[in-house]
C-alpha positions in Angstrom: -14.6 9.4 -1.0 -13.6 10.0 2.7 -11.3 7.6 4.3 -13.3 5.4 5.8 -14.8 4.6 2.3 -11.4 4.5 0.6 -10.5 2.3 3.0 -13.2 -0.4 2.8 -12.6 -0.1 -1.0 -9.7 -1.4 -0.9 -9.8 -4.3 1.6 -10.6 -7.0 -1.0 -7.3 -6.4 -2.6 -5.4 -6.2 0.5 -6.7 -9.6 1.8 -5.7 -11.2 -1.2 -2.5 -9.8 -1.0 -1.7 -10.7 2.1 -3.1 -14.4 1.6 -0.8 -14.4 -1.5 2.4 -13.3 1.0 1.4 -15.6 3.8 1.0 -18.5 1.6 5.0 -18.5 0.9 6.5 -20.6 3.5 9.2 -18.2 4.4 9.9 -19.3 7.8 13.7 -18.4 8.6 14.6 -21.2 9.4 16.4 -23.7 7.2 15.6 -26.9 9.2 12.1 -26.3 8.4 11.9 -24.2 5.0 14.7 -23.3 2.0 15.8 -20.3 2.7 14.7 -19.4 -1.0 11.3 -19.2 0.3 12.3 -16.1 2.3 14.0 -14.9 -0.8 10.8 -15.3 -2.9 9.2 -13.5 0.1 11.3 -10.6 0.0 11.0 -10.7 -4.0 7.2 -10.1 -3.2 7.6 -7.3 -0.4 9.9 -5.4 -3.3 7.5 -5.9 -6.6 4.8 -4.6 -4.0 6.4 -1.7 -3.1 7.6 -1.0 -6.8 3.8 -1.3 -7.3 2.9 1.3 -4.8 5.1 3.7 -6.2 8.4 3.3 -4.4 10.9 4.3 -6.8 14.1 1.9 -7.0 12.9 -0.6 -4.5 15.6 -2.9 -3.7 16.9 -6.0 -1.9 19.8 -5.2 0.1 21.9 -8.1 1.7 21.8 -7.6 5.7 25.4 -8.8 7.5 22.9 -12.0 8.8 22.3 -12.8 5.6 18.9 -11.6 5.6 17.5 -9.3 3.0 16.0 -5.9 4.1 13.5 -4.3 1.2 14.0 -0.7 0.4 12.4 2.0 -1.6 11.7 5.2 -1.8 8.5 7.4 -2.8 8.8 9.4 -5.6 7.4 12.6 -4.3 9.9 12.4 -1.1 12.5 15.2 -0.8 15.2 13.1 0.7 17.0 9.7 -0.4 16.3 8.0 3.3 14.2 4.7 2.8 10.6 5.6 4.1 9.4 1.8 4.5 10.9 -1.3 5.1 10.3 -4.8 5.7 13.3 -7.3 6.8 13.2 -10.8 5.7 15.4 -13.2 7.3 17.3 -15.9 5.4 19.1 -17.2 8.6 18.4 -19.1 12.0 18.1 -17.4 14.8 18.3 -18.5 18.9 
């Protein structure tokens, strides 16, 4: 299967997962949405990383109160995070 076919075969799953993630009201403004929703979105991303083969996917607490999702692919040689996503839990101006 070539890249185009593989991508096409995964689009339904990708759309469903994206819809599930963006349905979480995780705007980083506690005046609009509870911070727990950002934490729930971070957990969702962490679990998706783990499901995609990232070993030891975890939530790292940042100094501003946000959480970064980090993980390692099992086949990487070094233990450097190869992907991350940051979910902010604090209001910024």
